[in-house]
BAVEX-77121 format. One record per residue: x negated, y, z negated of N, C-alpha, C, CB in turn; residue in three letters; residue number from 0. Coordinates in steps of 0.2 Angstrom, whole numbers. Glycine has a CB too. Layout:
BEGIN
   neast   nnorth     nup   caeast   canorth    caup   ceast   cnorth     cup   cbeast   cbnorth    cbup   type   seq
       X        Y       Z        X         Y       Z       X        Y       Z        X         Y       Z    Ala   NUM
...
//
This chain:
BEGIN
   neast   nnorth     nup   caeast   canorth    caup   ceast   cnorth     cup   cbeast   cbnorth    cbup   type   seq
     179       17    -236      172        20    -237     167       15    -233      170        21    -244    Unk     0
     168        8    -234      164         3    -231     164        3    -224      165        -4    -234    Unk     1
     171        4    -221      172         4    -214     168       10    -211      179         5    -213    Unk     2
     168       16    -215      165        22    -212     157       21    -212      166        28    -217    Unk     3
     154       17    -217      147        16    -217     146       11    -211      145        13    -224    Unk     4
     150        6    -210      149         2    -204     149        5    -198      154        -4    -205    Unk     5
     154       10    -197      154        14    -191     148       18    -190      161        18    -191    Unk     6
     146       21    -195      140        25    -194     134       21    -193      138        29    -201    Unk     7
     133       15    -196      128        10    -194     128        8    -187      128         4    -199    Unk     8
     134        7    -184      135         5    -177     133       10    -172      142         3    -176    Unk     9
     133       16    -175      131        22    -170     124       23    -171      135        28    -172    Unk    10
     121       22    -177      114        24    -178     109       18    -176      113        25    -185    Unk    11
     111       12    -177      106         6    -176     104        6    -169      110         0    -177    Unk    12
     108        7    -163      105         6    -156     100       12    -155      111         7    -151    Unk    13
     101       18    -157       96        23    -155      89       22    -159       98        30    -157    Unk    14
      90       19    -165       84        17    -169      80       12    -166       86        15    -176    Unk    15
      84        7    -163       81         1    -160      77        4    -154       86        -4    -158    Unk    16
      81        8    -150       78        10    -144      71       15    -145       83        15    -140    Unk    17
      72       19    -151       66        23    -153      60       18    -155       68        27    -159    Unk    18
      62       13    -158       56         8    -160      53        5    -154       59         3    -165    Unk    19
      57        3    -149       55         0    -143      50        5    -139       60        -3    -139    Unk    20
      53       11    -138       49        16    -135      42       17    -138       53        22    -134    Unk    21
      43       18    -145       36        19    -149      31       13    -147       38        20    -156    Unk    22
      34        7    -148       29         1    -147      26        2    -140       33        -5    -148    Unk    23
      31        3    -135       28         3    -128      23        9    -127       34         4    -123    Unk    24
      25       14    -129       20        20    -129      13       19    -132       23        27    -131    Unk    25
      14       15    -138        8        14    -142       4        9    -138        9        11    -149    Unk    26
       7        4    -135        3        -1    -130       0        2    -124        8        -7    -128    Unk    27
       4        7    -121        1        11    -116      -5       15    -118        6        15    -112    Unk    28
      -5       18    -123      -10        22    -126     -16       17    -127       -8        26    -132    Unk    29
     -15       12    -130      -21         7    -132     -24        5    -125      -18         1    -136    Unk    30
     -20        3    -120      -23         1    -113     -27        7    -111      -17         0    -108    Unk    31
     -25       13    -111      -29        19    -109     -35       19    -113      -25        25    -109    Unk    32
     -35       19    -119      -41        19    -123     -46       13    -121      -39        19    -131    Unk    33
     -43        7    -120      -47         2    -118     -50        3    -111      -43        -5    -118    Unk    34
     -47        6    -107      -49         8    -100     -55       13    -101      -44        10     -95    Unk    35
     -54       18    -105      -59        23    -106     -65       20    -109      -56        28    -110    Unk    36
     -64       15    -114      -70        12    -117     -74        8    -112      -68         8    -123    Unk    37
     -70        4    -107      -73         0    -102     -77        4     -98      -68        -4     -99    Unk    38
     -75       10     -95      -78        14     -91     -83       18     -94      -73        19     -87    Unk    39
     -83       19    -100      -88        24    -103     -94       20    -105      -85        27    -110    Unk    40
    -100       21    -102     -106        18    -104    -108       19    -111     -112        19     -99    Unk    41
    -112       14    -114     -114        15    -121    -120       20    -121     -117         9    -124    Unk    42
    -119       26    -125     -124        31    -125    -126       32    -132     -122        37    -122    Unk    43
    -132       35    -133     -133        37    -140    -129       43    -142     -141        38    -141    Unk    44
    -129       45    -148     -125        51    -150    -128       57    -147     -125        51    -158    Unk    45
    -135       58    -146     -138        63    -143    -136       64    -136     -145        63    -144    Unk    46
    -136       58    -132     -134        58    -125    -127       60    -125     -135        51    -122    Unk    47
    -123       57    -129     -116        59    -129    -114       66    -130     -112        54    -134    Unk    48
    -117       69    -135     -117        76    -136    -119       80    -130     -120        79    -142    Unk    49
    -124       78    -127     -127        82    -121    -122       81    -115     -134        79    -119    Unk    50
    -119       75    -114     -114        74    -109    -108       78    -110     -113        67    -108    Unk    51
    -106       78    -116     -100        82    -118    -101       89    -116      -97        81    -125    Unk    52
    -106       92    -118     -108        99    -117    -108      100    -109     -115       101    -120    Unk    53
    -110       95    -105     -111        96     -98    -104       95     -94     -116        92     -95    Unk    54
     -99       92     -98      -93        90     -95     -93       83     -92      -92        95     -89    Unk    55
     -99       79     -92      -99        73     -89     -94       68     -93     -106        70     -90    Unk    56
     -94       68     -99      -89        63    -103     -82       65    -101      -91        64    -110    Unk    57
     -80       71    -100      -74        73     -99     -72       70     -92      -73        81     -99    Unk    58
     -76       71     -87      -75        68     -80     -74       61     -80      -81        70     -76    Unk    59
     -78       57     -84      -77        50     -85     -71       48     -87      -83        47     -89    Unk    60
     -68       52     -92      -61        51     -94     -56       52     -90      -60        54    -101    Unk    61
     -56       58     -87      -51        61     -82     -51       58     -75      -52        68     -82    Unk    62
     -57       56     -73      -57        54     -66     -52       47     -65      -64        52     -64    Unk    63
     -53       42     -69      -48        37     -68     -41       38     -68      -50        31     -73    Unk    64
     -39       43     -73      -32        45     -73     -30       49     -67      -31        50     -80    Unk    65
     -35       53     -64      -33        57     -58     -32       52     -52      -38        62     -57    Unk    66
     -37       47     -52      -36        42     -46     -29       39     -47      -42        37     -46    Unk    67
     -28       36     -53      -21        33     -54     -16       37     -52      -21        30     -61    Unk    68
     -16       44     -54      -10        48     -52     -10       49     -45      -12        55     -55    Unk    69
     -15       50     -41      -15        50     -34     -12       44     -31      -22        52     -31    Unk    70
     -14       38     -33      -11        32     -31      -4       32     -32      -15        26     -34    Unk    71
      -2       34     -38        6        33     -39       9       38     -35        7        35     -47    Unk    72
       7       44     -34       10        49     -30      10       47     -23        6        56     -30    Unk    73
       5       44     -20        5        41     -13      10       35     -13       -2        38     -11    Unk    74
      11       31     -18       16        26     -18      23       29     -18       15        21     -24    Unk    75
      24       34     -22       30        37     -22      32       40     -15       30        43     -27    Unk    76
      27       43     -12       29        46      -5      30       40       0       23        50      -3    Unk    77
      27       35      -1       28        29       4      35       26       2       22        24       3    Unk    78
      37       26      -4       43        23      -6      49       27      -4       43        21     -13    Unk    79
      48       34      -3       54        38      -1      54       40       6       54        44      -5    Unk    80
      49       37      10       48        38      17      55       35      20       42        34      20    Unk    81
      59       39      23       66        37      25      66       30      29       69        42      30    Unk    82
      62       29      33       62        22      36      61       17      32       57        22      42    Unk    83
      56       17      27       55        11      22      61       11      17       49        12      19    Unk    84
      63       17      15       69        18      10      75       15      13       70        25       8    Unk    85
      77       16      19       83        13      22      82        6      23       84        16      29    Unk    86
      76        3      25       75        -4      26      76       -8      19       69        -5      29    Unk    87
      73       -4      14       73        -7       7      80       -7       4       68        -4       3    Unk    88
      84       -2       5       90        -1       1      96       -4       5       92         7       0    Unk    89
      96       -3      12      102        -5      15     104      -13      15      101        -4      23    Unk    90
     110      -14      13      112       -21      13     118      -22      18      115       -23       5    Unk    91
     119      -28      21      124       -29      26     131      -28      23      124       -37      28    Unk    92
     135      -24      27      142       -23      25     142      -16      21      144       -28      21    Unk    93
     137      -13      19      137        -6      16     141       -1      20      130        -4      13    Unk    94
     145        3      16      148         9      20     142       14      20      154        11      16    Unk    95
     143       19      24      138        25      25     138       29      18      140        30      31    Unk    96
     144       30      15      144        33       9     140       30       3      151        35       7    Unk    97
     141       23       3      138        19      -2     130       19      -1      140        12      -2    Unk    98
     128       18       5      121        18       7     118       25       5      120        17      14    Unk    99
     122       30       7      120        37       5     118       38      -2      125        42       8    Unk   100
     123       36      -6      123        37     -13     117       33     -16      129        34     -17    Unk   101
     116       27     -13      110        22     -16     104       25     -14      111        15     -13    Unk   102
     103       28      -8       97        31      -5      95       37     -10       97        33       2    Unk   103
     100       41     -11       98        47     -16      97       45     -23      104        52     -16    Unk   104
     100       40     -25       99        37     -32      91       34     -32      104        31     -34    Unk   105
      89       31     -27       83        28     -27      77       33     -27       82        23     -21    Unk   106
      79       39     -23       74        44     -23      73       48     -30       76        49     -17    Unk   107
      79       49     -33       79        52     -39      76       48     -44       87        53     -41    Unk   108
      77       41     -44       73        37     -49      66       37     -48       76        30     -49    Unk   109
      64       36     -42       57        36     -40      53       43     -42       56        35     -33    Unk   110
      57       48     -41       54        55     -43      54       55     -51       59        60     -40    Unk   111
      59       53     -54       59        54     -61      53       49     -64       66        52     -64    Unk   112
      52       44     -61       47        39     -64      40       42     -63       48        32     -60    Unk   113
      39       47     -58       32        49     -56      31       56     -58       31        48     -49    Unk   114
      36       60     -60       36        67     -61      30       69     -66       42        70     -64    Unk   115
      28       65     -70       22        67     -75      15       67     -71       22        62     -80    Unk   116
      15       64     -65        9        64     -61       7       71     -59        9        60     -55    Unk   117
      11       76     -59       10        83     -57       4       86     -61       16        87     -57    Unk   118
       3       83     -67       -2        87     -71      -9       85     -69       -2        84     -78    Unk   119
     -10       80     -64      -17        78     -62     -18       81     -55      -17        71     -62    Unk   120
     -13       84     -51      -14        86     -45     -14       94     -44       -9        83     -40    Unk   121
     -16       97     -39      -16       104     -38      -8      106     -38      -20       107     -32    Unk   122
      -7      113     -39        0       115     -38       2      114     -31        0       123     -40    Unk   123
      -3      116     -26       -1       115     -19       1      108     -17       -7       117     -14    Unk   124
      -3      103     -20       -2        96     -19       5       94     -22       -7        92     -22    Unk   125
       7       96     -28       13        94     -31      19       98     -27       13        96     -38    Unk   126
      18      104     -25       23       107     -21      25      104     -15       21       115     -20    Unk   127
      20      101     -12       21        97      -5      25       90      -7       14        95      -2    Unk   128
      23       87     -13       27        81     -15      34       83     -16       23        78     -21    Unk   129
      35       88     -20       42        90     -21      46       92     -14       43        96     -26    Unk   130
      42       96     -10       45        98      -4      47       91       1       40       102       0    Unk   131
      42       86       1       44        80       4      50       77       2       38        76       4    Unk   132
      51       77      -5       57        74      -8      63       77      -6       56        74     -16    Unk   133
      63       84      -6       69        88      -5      70       87       3       67        95      -6    Unk   134
      65       87       7       67        87      14      69       80      16       60        88      18    Unk   135
      67       75      12       70        68      13      77       68      11       65        63       9    Unk   136
      79       71       6       86        71       4      90       75       9       86        75      -3    Unk   137
      87       80      12       90        84      17      92       80      23       87        90      19    Unk   138
      87       76      25       87        71      31      93       66      30       81        67      32    Unk   139
      93       63      24       98        59      22     105       62      22       97        55      15    Unk   140
     106       68      19      112        72      19     114       73      26      111        78      14    Unk   141
     109       76      30      111        77      37     114       71      41      105        80      40    Unk   142
     111       65      39      113        59      43     120       58      41      109        53      41    Unk   143
     122       59      34      129        57      32     134       62      36      129        58      25    Unk   144
     131       69      37      136        74      40     137       72      47      133        81      39    Unk   145
     132       68      50      133        67      57     138       61      59      126        65      60    Unk   146
     139       57      54      144        51      55     151       53      52      141        45      51    Unk   147
     156       49      54      162        50      52     163       47      45      168        48      57    Unk   148
     169       48      42      171        45      35     171       38      35      177        48      33    Unk   149
     173       34      40      173        27      40     167       24      43      179        25      45    Unk   150
     161       27      43      155        25      46     152       19      41      150        30      47    Unk   151
     148       15      44      145        10      41     138       12      39      145         3      45    Unk   152
     135        8      35      128         9      33     123        9      39      126         4      28    Unk   153
     125        5      44      121         5      50     121       11      54      123        -1      54    Unk   154
     127       14      54      128        21      57     124       26      54      136        23      57    Unk   155
     124       26      47      120        31      44     113       30      45      122        31      36    Unk   156
     111       23      45      104        22      46     102       24      53      103        14      45    Unk   157
     106       23      58      104        25      64     104       33      65      110        23      69    Unk   158
     108       37      61      108        44      61     101       46      58      114        47      58    Unk   159
      99       43      52       93        45      49      87       44      53       92        41      42    Unk   160
      87       38      57       81        36      61      81       41      67       82        29      64    Unk   161
      87       43      70       87        48      75      84       55      73       94        49      78    Unk   162
      86       57      67       83        63      64      75       62      64       86        65      57    Unk   163
      73       57      61       66        56      60      62       56      67       65        49      57    Unk   164
      65       53      72       62        53      79      61       60      82       66        48      84    Unk   165
      65       64      80       65        71      82      59       75      79       71        75      81    Unk   166
      56       72      74       50        76      70      44       73      73       51        74      63    Unk   167
      39       78      73       32        76      75      29       72      69       28        82      77    Unk   168
      30       74      63       28        70      57      33       71      51       21        74      55    Unk   169
      34       65      48       39        65      42      36       70      37       40        58      40    Unk   170
      40       72      33       38        76      27      34       72      22       44        79      23    Unk   171
      35       66      21       31        62      17      24       61      20       35        55      15    Unk   172
      24       60      26       17        59      29      13       66      28       17        57      37    Unk   173
      16       71      29       12        78      28      10       78      21       17        84      29    Unk   174
      14       76      16       12        76       9       6       71       8       18        75       4    Unk   175
       7       65      10        2        60      10      -5       62      12        4        53      13    Unk   176
      -5       65      18      -11        68      21     -14       73      17      -10        71      28    Unk   177
     -10       78      14      -13        83      10     -16       80       3       -8        88       8    Unk   178
     -13       75       1      -15        72      -5     -22       68      -4      -10        66      -8    Unk   179
     -22       65       2      -29        62       4     -34       67       4      -28        58      10    Unk   180
     -33       72       7      -38        78       8     -40       80       1      -35        84      12    Unk   181
     -35       81      -4      -36        83     -10     -41       78     -14      -30        85     -14    Unk   182
     -39       72     -13      -43        67     -17     -50       67     -14      -40        60     -15    Unk   183
     -51       68      -8      -58        68      -5     -62       74      -7      -58        68       3    Unk   184
     -58       80      -8      -62        86     -10     -63       86     -18      -57        92      -9    Unk   185
     -59       84     -22      -59        84     -29     -63       78     -32      -53        84     -32    Unk   186
     -63       73     -29      -67        67     -32     -73       65     -28      -62        61     -32    Unk   187
     -74       69     -22      -80        68     -18     -81       61     -16      -86        70     -22    Unk   188
     -76       58     -13      -76        51     -11     -80       51      -4      -69        48     -10    Unk   189
//
């Protein structure tokens, strides 16, 4: 009976610890956001505050910094998955083409997973272009692997990816970045 309890505790304790850590981190992030909002929000009287809430001014004050941060993170995501910078960042001397391919796709997937929540701050068209840029980048990398033989090196795959990019007038990530810039200018009136 004691061994069964110990086995159950071994199974339950790690998820509980992870849950507590996630809760603490989320609470700290929420506190940071509240602090940012309080810094950005000027001191108003209650009547002014009610008037601003009715007019949407207060809402804009709260949402605007979050939108700007989302646009920044999306732009950073797109720059990080740009095939040329991605290859330069991920490639290590002596890598095989297959290993480099796997690492490139893993990096794209991790970057995307890290930034997927930003879609709530951009238009549907903007987010669709971000997803399309990610998918087309994956296709470029997959196409590069298909162009090299099974014993190819990471350098061979890199060359194939760069050659595919040279055949394009504009990379998928640049198209998405340009659209995001336009959206920022239209929606935030910069």
